[in-house]
SEBAZA-639762 format. One record per residue (C-alpha): residue in three letters; chain; x, y, z. Coordinates in steps of 0.1 Angstrom, whole numbers, plus 2048, in hexadecimal, padded with zeros to 3 digits. Layout:
! SEBAZA-639762
+--------+--------+-----+-----+-----+
: residu : chaine :   u :   v :   w :
+--------+--------+-----+-----+-----+
:    ALA :      A :   X :   Y :   Z :
...
+--------+--------+-----+-----+-----+
***
This chain:
! SEBAZA-639762
+--------+--------+-----+-----+-----+
: residu : chaine :   u :   v :   w :
+--------+--------+-----+-----+-----+
:    MET :      A : A8B : 8D6 : 7B4 :
:    LYS :      A : A94 : 8FA : 7C0 :
:    LYS :      A : A73 : 908 : 7B7 :
:    THR :      A : A60 : 8EC : 7C6 :
:    PHE :      A : A75 : 8F2 : 7EB :
:    GLN :      A : A6E : 916 : 7E6 :
:    TYR :      A : A49 : 912 : 7E3 :
:    LEU :      A : A48 : 8F8 : 801 :
:    VAL :      A : A5C : 912 : 817 :
:    LEU :      A : A48 : 92F : 80B :
:    SER :      A : A2A : 918 : 814 :
:    PHE :      A : A38 : 910 : 835 :
:    ALA :      A : A47 : 92D : 83B :
:    ILE :      A : A8B : 954 : 938 :
:    TRP :      A : A98 : 95D : 94E :
:    GLY :      A : AA0 : 93F : 966 :
:    GLY :      A : AC1 : 950 : 975 :
:    ALA :      A : ADE : 94F : 95C :
:    ALA :      A : AF7 : 949 : 976 :
:    PHE :      A : B01 : 924 : 97A :
:    ALA :      A : AF9 : 913 : 99A :
:    GLU :      A : B15 : 900 : 9AA :
:    ASP :      A : B0A : 8DF : 99C :
:    GLY :      A : B02 : 8ED : 977 :
:    PRO :      A : AEA : 904 : 966 :
:    SER :      A : ACA : 90B : 979 :
:    PRO :      A : AAB : 8F5 : 970 :
:    GLN :      A : A95 : 90E : 983 :
:    PRO :      A : A7E : 923 : 96B :
:    LYS :      A : A7C : 949 : 974 :
:    SER :      A : A5E : 955 : 988 :
:    ILE :      A : A3E : 962 : 97A :
:    PRO :      A : A39 : 983 : 98D :
:    LYS :      A : A15 : 98A : 99B :
:    THR :      A : A10 : 9AE : 9A2 :
:    ARG :      A : A1B : 9CD : 98C :
:    SER :      A : A35 : 9D5 : 9A8 :
:    GLU :      A : A46 : 9B2 : 9A4 :
:    THR :      A : A45 : 9B7 : 980 :
:    LYS :      A : A5A : 9D4 : 97F :
:    LYS :      A : A72 : 9C7 : 99A :
:    VAL :      A : A7A : 9A9 : 983 :
:    LEU :      A : A7B : 9BF : 964 :
:    GLY :      A : A96 : 9D4 : 975 :
:    SER :      A : AAB : 9B8 : 982 :
:    LEU :      A : AAD : 9A7 : 95F :
:    LYS :      A : AC7 : 9C1 : 957 :
:    GLU :      A : ADF : 9AD : 96F :
:    ARG :      A : ADC : 988 : 95D :
:    SER :      A : AF4 : 97C : 943 :
:    PRO :      A : AE7 : 96B : 923 :
:    ARG :      A : AE5 : 945 : 91E :
:    LEU :      A : AF9 : 949 : 8FF :
:    PRO :      A : B18 : 961 : 8FF :
:    VAL :      A : B0E : 982 : 8EE :
:    PRO :      A : B28 : 99B : 8E4 :
:    GLU :      A : B26 : 9C0 : 8EC :
:    THR :      A : B2A : 9CB : 8C7 :
:    VAL :      A : B1E : 9BB : 8A8 :
:    PRO :      A : B21 : 9C7 : 886 :
:    GLY :      A : B02 : 9CB : 86F :
:    GLY :      A : ADF : 9D2 : 877 :
:    THR :      A : AC3 : 9E0 : 861 :
:    ASN :      A : AAC : 9ED : 87B :
:    PRO :      A : ABC : A0A : 890 :
:    ALA :      A : AA2 : A07 : 8AA :
:    SER :      A : AAE : 9E3 : 8AF :
:    SER :      A : AD3 : 9E6 : 8A8 :
:    ASN :      A : AE2 : 9EA : 8C8 :
:    VAL :      A : ACB : 9D7 : 8E1 :
:    ILE :      A : AD7 : 9B6 : 8EB :
:    ASN :      A : ABC : 9A5 : 8D8 :
:    GLY :      A : AC6 : 9B4 : 8B6 :
:    ARG :      A : AEB : 9AC : 8BE :
:    ALA :      A : AE1 : 988 : 8C8 :
:    ARG :      A : ACE : 981 : 8A6 :
:    ARG :      A : AEA : 991 : 892 :
:    TYR :      A : B05 : 97E : 8A5 :
:    TYR :      A : AF2 : 95B : 8A2 :
:    LEU :      A : ADC : 95D : 886 :
:    PRO :      A : AE5 : 95E : 861 :
:    GLU :      A : ADC : 980 : 84F :
:    SER :      A : AC5 : 971 : 838 :
:    TRP :      A : AAF : 966 : 857 :
:    LEU :      A : AAE : 98A : 861 :
:    GLN :      A : A9E : 99A : 841 :
:    ALA :      A : A7F : 9A1 : 853 :
:    GLU :      A : A86 : 9B7 : 872 :
:    ARG :      A : A63 : 9C5 : 873 :
:    TRP :      A : A58 : 9AC : 88E :
:    GLY :      A : A34 : 9B4 : 889 :
:    ASN :      A : A35 : 9D6 : 87D :
:    GLU :      A : A29 : 9DC : 857 :
:    ALA :      A : A35 : 9FD : 845 :
:    GLN :      A : A15 : A09 : 840 :
:    SER :      A : A04 : 9FC : 85F :
:    LYS :      A : 9DF : 9F7 : 862 :
:    VAL :      A : 9E2 : 9F3 : 889 :
:    SER :      A : 9F3 : A0D : 89F :
:    TYR :      A : A15 : A08 : 8AC :
:    GLU :      A : A06 : A0E : 8D1 :
:    LEU :      A : 9ED : 9F5 : 8CB :
:    LYS :      A : A05 : 9DB : 8C0 :
:    THR :      A : A1D : 9E3 : 8DA :
:    GLN :      A : A01 : 9DF : 8F5 :
:    CYS :      A : 9FA : 9BC : 8E6 :
:    PHE :      A : A20 : 9B4 : 8E9 :
:    TRP :      A : A1F : 9BC : 90E :
:    VAL :      A : A03 : 9A4 : 913 :
:    VAL :      A : A17 : 989 : 8FE :
:    SER :      A : A35 : 98D : 910 :
:    ARG :      A : A21 : 98E : 934 :
:    GLY :      A : A0E : 96E : 929 :
:    ASN :      A : A32 : 95E : 920 :
:    ASN :      A : A44 : 96B : 93D :
:    CYS :      A : A5D : 979 : 925 :
:    HIS :      A : A6D : 995 : 93B :
:    TYR :      A : A84 : 9A2 : 923 :
:    CYS :      A : A6A : 9A9 : 909 :
:    LEU :      A : A52 : 9B4 : 923 :
:    GLY :      A : A6D : 9CE : 92E :
:    HIS :      A : A70 : 9DA : 90A :
:    GLN :      A : A4A : 9DF : 907 :
:    GLU :      A : A46 : 9F2 : 927 :
:    HIS :      A : A62 : A0B : 91D :
:    LYS :      A : A50 : A10 : 8FB :
:    LEU :      A : A31 : A15 : 909 :
:    LYS :      A : A3C : A30 : 920 :
:    VAL :      A : A4D : A3F : 905 :
:    ALA :      A : A2D : A42 : 8F0 :
:    GLY :      A : A1D : A52 : 90A :
:    LEU :      A : A0C : A36 : 922 :
:    THR :      A : A06 : A3B : 944 :
:    ASP :      A : A10 : A22 : 95E :
:    ASP :      A : 9EB : A1C : 966 :
:    GLN :      A : 9E2 : A16 : 940 :
:    ILE :      A : A00 : 9FB : 93F :
:    GLY :      A : 9F2 : 9EE : 961 :
:    ALA :      A : 9D0 : 9EA : 952 :
:    LEU :      A : 9E0 : 9D3 : 939 :
:    ASP :      A : 9E4 : 9BB : 953 :
:    ARG :      A : 9CA : 9C1 : 96B :
:    ASN :      A : 9AB : 9D3 : 95E :
:    TRP :      A : 9A1 : 9D2 : 93A :
:    GLU :      A : 97F : 9E2 : 940 :
:    LEU :      A : 996 : A01 : 93F :
:    LEU :      A : 9A2 : 9FD : 91C :
:    ASP :      A : 98E : A09 : 8FF :
:    PRO :      A : 97C : 9F1 : 8EA :
:    ARG :      A : 995 : 9EC : 8CC :
:    THR :      A : 9B1 : 9E8 : 8E3 :
:    ARG :      A : 9A0 : 9D0 : 8FB :
:    LYS :      A : 999 : 9BB : 8DE :
:    GLY :      A : 9BB : 9BA : 8D2 :
:    VAL :      A : 9CA : 9B0 : 8F5 :
:    GLU :      A : 9B0 : 994 : 8F9 :
:    LEU :      A : 9BD : 985 : 8D7 :
:    ALA :      A : 9DF : 98B : 8E2 :
:    ARG :      A : 9DB : 979 : 902 :
:    LYS :      A : 9C7 : 95C : 8F4 :
:    MET :      A : 9DF : 956 : 8D7 :
:    THR :      A : 9FB : 955 : 8ED :
:    VAL :      A : 9EE : 93E : 90A :
:    LEU :      A : 9D2 : 92D : 8F7 :
:    PRO :      A : 9DD : 92B : 8D4 :
:    PHE :      A : 9CC : 90A : 8CE :
:    ALA :      A : 9AA : 919 : 8D7 :
:    ILE :      A : 9A4 : 935 : 8BF :
:    SER :      A : 983 : 932 : 8B2 :
:    ASP :      A : 96C : 941 : 894 :
:    ARG :      A : 95B : 954 : 8B0 :
:    ASP :      A : 97C : 965 : 8BE :
:    LEU :      A : 983 : 972 : 89C :
:    ALA :      A : 961 : 97D : 894 :
:    ALA :      A : 961 : 990 : 8B4 :
:    MET :      A : 97E : 9A4 : 8A8 :
:    LYS :      A : 96C : 9AF : 889 :
:    SER :      A : 957 : 9CB : 89D :
:    GLU :      A : 97A : 9DE : 8A2 :
:    TYR :      A : 98E : 9D2 : 886 :
:    SER :      A : 98D : 9CC : 862 :
:    ASP :      A : 998 : 9AC : 853 :
:    ALA :      A : 9BA : 9BB : 848 :
:    GLU :      A : 9BF : 9CA : 86C :
:    ILE :      A : 9B9 : 9A6 : 87B :
:    VAL :      A : 9D3 : 996 : 862 :
:    GLU :      A : 9EB : 9AF : 86E :
:    LEU :      A : 9E4 : 9AD : 892 :
:    VAL :      A : 9E4 : 987 : 890 :
:    TYR :      A : A07 : 986 : 87D :
:    SER :      A : A16 : 99F : 897 :
:    ILE :      A : A09 : 98C : 8B6 :
:    ALA :      A : A16 : 96B : 8A6 :
:    ARG :      A : A39 : 97C : 8A1 :
:    PHE :      A : A37 : 989 : 8C5 :
:    ASN :      A : A32 : 966 : 8D3 :
:    SER :      A : A51 : 95D : 8BC :
:    MET :      A : A67 : 978 : 8CC :
:    ASN :      A : A60 : 96F : 8EF :
:    ARG :      A : A6B : 94B : 8EA :
:    TRP :      A : A89 : 958 : 8D9 :
:    THR :      A : A95 : 972 : 8F1 :
:    ASP :      A : A8A : 960 : 912 :
:    SER :      A : A9C : 93F : 907 :
:    MET :      A : ABB : 953 : 900 :
:    GLY :      A : AB8 : 95F : 923 :
:    LEU :      A : AC1 : 983 : 915 :
:    PRO :      A : AC6 : 99E : 92F :
:    GLN :      A : AB2 : 9BD : 930 :
:    ASP :      A : AC1 : 9DB : 91C :
:    SER :      A : AC9 : 9FA : 930 :
:    GLU :      A : AC2 : A12 : 912 :
:    MET :      A : AAA : A10 : 8F5 :
:    ARG :      A : AA8 : A26 : 8DA :
:    GLY :      A : ABD : A42 : 8ED :
:    GLU :      A : AA8 : A3E : 90C :
:    HIS :      A : AB3 : A2F : 92C :
:    ILE :      A : A9B : A10 : 935 :
:    GLU :      A : A8F : A12 : 95A :
:    PHE :      A : A71 : A01 : 96C :
:    ASP :      A : A6F : A18 : 98C :
:    SER :      A : A53 : A2A : 985 :
:    PRO :      A : A38 : A2B : 9A3 :
:    THR :      A : A1E : A0F : 9A4 :
:    GLU :      A : 9F9 : A15 : 9AE :
:    SER :      A : 9F0 : 9FD : 9C9 :
:    LYS :      A : 9D1 : 9F2 : 9B5 :
:    TRP :      A : 9E8 : 9E5 : 99D :
:    ASP :      A : 9F7 : 9CC : 9B7 :
:    GLN :      A : 9D4 : 9BB : 9C0 :
:    GLY :      A : 9C0 : 9A0 : 9B0 :
:    ASP :      A : 9CF : 989 : 995 :
:    SER :      A : 9DD : 990 : 973 :
:    LEU :      A : 9C6 : 98E : 953 :
:    VAL :      A : 9E1 : 981 : 941 :
:    VAL :      A : 9F5 : 965 : 951 :
:    ALA :      A : 9E9 : 945 : 94B :
:    GLY :      A : 9D9 : 935 : 96A :
:    PRO :      A : 9D3 : 910 : 975 :
:    ASP :      A : 9B3 : 910 : 961 :
:    ILE :      A : 9C7 : 90F : 941 :
:    VAL :      A : 9D1 : 8ED : 936 :
:    ARG :      A : 9E2 : 8E5 : 915 :
:    PRO :      A : 9D3 : 8C7 : 903 :
:    LEU :      A : 9EC : 8AD : 8FA :
:    PRO :      A : A00 : 8B1 : 8D7 :
:    TRP :      A : 9ED : 89E : 8BC :
:    THR :      A : 9F5 : 87C : 8B8 :
:    TRP :      A : A02 : 86B : 894 :
:    ASP :      A : 9DF : 861 : 88A :
:    GLU :      A : 9D0 : 881 : 897 :
:    CYS :      A : 9E9 : 894 : 880 :
:    GLN :      A : 9DF : 87F : 863 :
:    LYS :      A : 9BB : 88D : 868 :
:    GLN :      A : 9C8 : 8B2 : 86A :
:    PHE :      A : 9D6 : 8B4 : 847 :
:    GLN :      A : 9B1 : 8AD : 83A :
:    VAL :      A : 9A6 : 8C9 : 852 :
:    ALA :      A : 9C2 : 8E3 : 846 :
:    ALA :      A : 9BC : 8DC : 81F :
:    THR :      A : 994 : 8E1 : 823 :
:    ARG :      A : 98D : 8FC : 83D :
:    SER :      A : 988 : 921 : 835 :
:    PRO :      A : 999 : 940 : 843 :
:    ARG :      A : 988 : 954 : 85D :
:    VAL :      A : 98F : 976 : 84C :
:    GLU :      A : 98D : 981 : 829 :
:    LEU :      A : 9AF : 97F : 817 :
:    VAL :      A : 9BD : 990 : 7F8 :
:    SER :      A : 9B4 : 97D : 7DB :
:    LYS :      A : 9CA : 962 : 7CC :
:    GLU :      A : 9D0 : 978 : 7AD :
:    SER :      A : 9DD : 997 : 7C3 :
:    ALA :      A : 9F2 : 980 : 7DB :
:    ALA :      A : A04 : 970 : 7BC :
:    GLU :      A : A0E : 991 : 7AF :
:    ILE :      A : A1A : 99F : 7CE :
:    LEU :      A : A2D : 981 : 7D3 :
:    LYS :      A : A38 : 97A : 7B0 :
:    GLN :      A : A2B : 957 : 7AC :
:    ASP :      A : A15 : 940 : 79D :
:    PRO :      A : 9EF : 947 : 7A4 :
:    SER :      A : 9E6 : 921 : 7A2 :
:    LYS :      A : A03 : 91C : 7BE :
:    THR :      A : 9F2 : 937 : 7D4 :
:    ASN :      A : 9E1 : 92B : 7F4 :
:    ASP :      A : 9D3 : 93E : 815 :
:    TRP :      A : 9F6 : 940 : 822 :
:    HIS :      A : A02 : 955 : 807 :
:    ARG :      A : 9E3 : 96A : 805 :
:    VAL :      A : 9EB : 974 : 82D :
:    ILE :      A : A0D : 97D : 823 :
:    ALA :      A : A03 : 992 : 807 :
:    THR :      A : 9EB : 9A4 : 81E :
:    LEU :      A : A0C : 9B2 : 82D :
:    PRO :      A : A1E : 9BE : 80F :
:    ALA :      A : A3E : 9C7 : 821 :
:    ALA :      A : A42 : 9B4 : 83E :
:    GLY :      A : A34 : 994 : 832 :
:    PRO :      A : A49 : 98A : 814 :
:    GLU :      A : A69 : 996 : 82A :
:    MET :      A : A5F : 97C : 844 :
:    VAL :      A : A59 : 960 : 827 :
:    GLN :      A : A7C : 969 : 81C :
:    ALA :      A : A8B : 965 : 83F :
:    TRP :      A : A77 : 944 : 846 :
:    THR :      A : A82 : 937 : 824 :
:    ALA :      A : AA7 : 93F : 82D :
:    MET :      A : AA1 : 931 : 851 :
:    LEU :      A : A94 : 90D : 844 :
:    SER :      A : AAD : 90B : 829 :
:    ASP :      A : ACB : 911 : 83D :
:    THR :      A : AE0 : 8F6 : 845 :
:    GLU :      A : AF6 : 8FF : 863 :
:    LEU :      A : ADA : 8EC : 877 :
:    ASP :      A : ACE : 8CE : 865 :
:    PRO :      A : AAE : 8D9 : 853 :
:    LYS :      A : AA0 : 8B5 : 85F :
:    ILE :      A : AA1 : 8C2 : 883 :
:    LYS :      A : A8E : 8E0 : 879 :
:    ALA :      A : A72 : 8CC : 869 :
:    ALA :      A : A6E : 8B7 : 889 :
:    ILE :      A : A6E : 8D8 : 89C :
:    CYS :      A : A53 : 8E5 : 885 :
:    TRP :      A : A3F : 8C8 : 887 :
:    THR :      A : A43 : 8C7 : 8AD :
:    THR :      A : A36 : 8EC : 8B4 :
:    ALA :      A : A1A : 8E6 : 89C :
:    ARG :      A : A0F : 8C6 : 8AF :
:    CYS :      A : A12 : 8D7 : 8CF :
:    ASN :      A : 9FF : 8F4 : 8C4 :
:    ARG :      A : 9E6 : 8E1 : 8B1 :
:    SER :      A : 9EC : 8F4 : 892 :
:    ALA :      A : 9DE : 8E3 : 874 :
:    GLY :      A : 9EB : 8FA : 85B :
:    SER :      A : A0E : 8FB : 865 :
:    LEU :      A : A0E : 8D5 : 86C :
:    SER :      A : A04 : 8D1 : 848 :
:    MET :      A : A23 : 8E7 : 83F :
:    ALA :      A : A3B : 8D6 : 856 :
:    HIS :      A : A30 : 8B6 : 846 :
:    GLN :      A : A35 : 8C4 : 821 :
:    PHE :      A : A58 : 8CF : 82F :
:    ALA :      A : A61 : 8AD : 83C :
:    LYS :      A : A59 : 89C : 81F :
:    HIS :      A : A6C : 8B0 : 80A :
:    LEU :      A : A8A : 8AB : 81E :
:    GLY :      A : A86 : 884 : 816 :
:    ILE :      A : A78 : 87C : 83D :
:    SER :      A : A64 : 85E : 83C :
:    GLU :      A : A45 : 85B : 850 :
:    GLN :      A : A52 : 842 : 866 :
:    GLU :      A : A6E : 859 : 870 :
:    MET :      A : A56 : 875 : 877 :
:    GLN :      A : A43 : 85D : 88E :
:    PHE :      A : A63 : 85A : 8A1 :
:    TRP :      A : A5E : 882 : 8AB :
:    ASP :      A : A43 : 879 : 8C1 :
:    SER :      A : A50 : 876 : 8E5 :
:    ARG :      A : A4A : 84E : 8E6 :
:    GLY :      A : A64 : 84C : 8C8 :
:    GLN :      A : A7E : 863 : 8D3 :
:    ALA :      A : A94 : 847 : 8DF :
:    ASN :      A : A9B : 83E : 8BB :
:    LEU :      A : AA8 : 860 : 8B2 :
:    PRO :      A : ACB : 86F : 8B3 :
:    ALA :      A : ACF : 882 : 8D3 :
:    GLY :      A : AD1 : 8A5 : 8C6 :
:    LEU :      A : AB2 : 8A0 : 8B2 :
:    ALA :      A : A9F : 892 : 8CE :
:    LYS :      A : AAB : 8AF : 8E4 :
:    ALA :      A : A9E : 8C9 : 8CB :
:    ILE :      A : A7F : 8B9 : 8CA :
:    ARG :      A : A7A : 8BA : 8ED :
:    PHE :      A : A85 : 8DF : 8F0 :
:    ALA :      A : A6D : 8E9 : 8D4 :
:    ASP :      A : A4F : 8D5 : 8EA :
:    LYS :      A : A58 : 8E7 : 90A :
:    LEU :      A : A5F : 90A : 8F7 :
:    THR :      A : A3B : 905 : 8E7 :
:    CYS :      A : A28 : 8F8 : 906 :
:    GLN :      A : A39 : 908 : 925 :
:    PRO :      A : A4E : 926 : 918 :
:    THR :      A : A4C : 934 : 93C :
:    LYS :      A : A61 : 918 : 948 :
:    ILE :      A : A80 : 917 : 932 :
:    THR :      A : AA0 : 916 : 948 :
:    ASP :      A : AC5 : 919 : 946 :
:    ALA :      A : AC8 : 8F4 : 947 :
:    ASP :      A : AB1 : 8EF : 927 :
:    ILE :      A : AC9 : 905 : 914 :
:    ALA :      A : AE7 : 8F6 : 922 :
:    GLU :      A : AD8 : 8D2 : 916 :
:    LEU :      A : AD7 : 8DC : 8F3 :
:    ARG :      A : AFB : 8EB : 8F3 :
:    LYS :      A : B07 : 8C8 : 8FC :
:    ASP :      A : AFF : 8BF : 8D8 :
:    PHE :      A : B00 : 8DD : 8C4 :
:    SER :      A : B16 : 8FB : 8C1 :
:    ASP :      A : B0A : 91B : 8D0 :
:    ARG :      A : AFE : 927 : 8AC :
:    GLN :      A : AEA : 907 : 8A5 :
:    THR :      A : ADC : 90B : 8C9 :
:    ALA :      A : AD0 : 92E : 8BF :
:    HIS :      A : AC1 : 91F : 89D :
:    VAL :      A : AB0 : 904 : 8B2 :
:    ILE :      A : AA0 : 91F : 8C6 :
:    TYR :      A : A97 : 938 : 8A9 :
:    THR :      A : A89 : 91D : 896 :
:    ALA :      A : A72 : 90F : 8B1 :
:    ALA :      A : A67 : 937 : 8B9 :
:    THR :      A : A60 : 93D : 895 :
:    ALA :      A : A4D : 91D : 892 :
:    ASN :      A : A36 : 928 : 8AE :
:    ALA :      A : A2E : 949 : 89B :
:    LEU :      A : A23 : 933 : 87D :
:    ASP :      A : A0D : 91D : 891 :
:    ARG :      A : 9FC : 93A : 8A0 :
:    LEU :      A : 9F9 : 94D : 87E :
:    THR :      A : 9E9 : 932 : 86A :
:    GLU :      A : 9D3 : 923 : 886 :
:    THR :      A : 9C3 : 946 : 88F :
:    LEU :      A : 9BA : 94F : 86E :
:    GLN :      A : 9B2 : 929 : 866 :
:    LEU :      A : 9C5 : 929 : 844 :
:    ALA :      A : 9BE : 90D : 82D :
:    VAL :      A : 9E1 : 8FA : 825 :
:    PRO :      A : 9DF : 8DE : 80B :
:    ASN :      A : 9F6 : 8C2 : 816 :
+--------+--------+-----+-----+-----+
***
């Protein structure tokens, strides 16, 4: 039974103003800055807010010195079990095939698309420390013609995976191959997926901006050229982008066959090599394992962390299964939908119960489960609109640690959706 569960899990693997209004937590989402000057202003003012869940000034532990003292590192260590934090690379492979500067530019684009002011501020700081000028950062938002071809293709993929994850096509991945090897594409897709997860965690937690990072003061007061305050952002989703509705139950059944029979969009390591790296039976090795094995350091660490996350019982694993099913339906990710279905079946959840996870059946669910599903739906489809009131509503039915677990599970599931669907991984159900 234990081996079966490990295999299933391995296969599965905002700032709205934290101050409470007089009549309760604010239901207003934070604004999306239109210009470069407005962006710097909101990033600087983020230092003054309070987190939606309390975070102590000092929390023991932390395996990553670069993140051990920032509030995000403290929040993760305070609210999440140590076993969930085995993979603190957050998209960085030990022997990376894609440069730190390029991935950080992609992280900036992801954070701008999700309107995550905390992560956007960190990427601004890291890019400046890496030597990028304010004009070069401005070009990420306003003028991709100024980017070199490799960077441009990277940020184009980052933007599409962020605001249009359900619309990634064979053509999108084929276009990447003029500048990237297949192994580099896998690493970049993995990183972008994780960046989307990080945004959803830090922004939902309502973390204030750090004043210092890696011994350097974080400031956003550099002069801005007027050209970066004109025109529209190339990153922020406009009214032309409309999400399709989540798959219905009948559509989900059809997607299981799609997930089982499709072919990956990139060449992956062989089943034999993946099985050797992951130390498992080659006959039970599928596309998901072959992707993880492409990242021999970060990948297996992340699998261990996801395994621990799904098996931890402080938040009912059945709620986690419902969250994963919800994000996959909303992102129209056939691969992770199949994984969520396997996980639910392993937990003994009937298909009738799963059908209640749809919005039409939530009146039949316990209040906490229904709220977790609604939150996962909103965090997936409208991450820019998470508010103080959304987190306060979760806290009515969950402890603060459980609330953090709901947020983290939904955020991590969004990463899995993007990874499996962008690469079009085959996942047997």
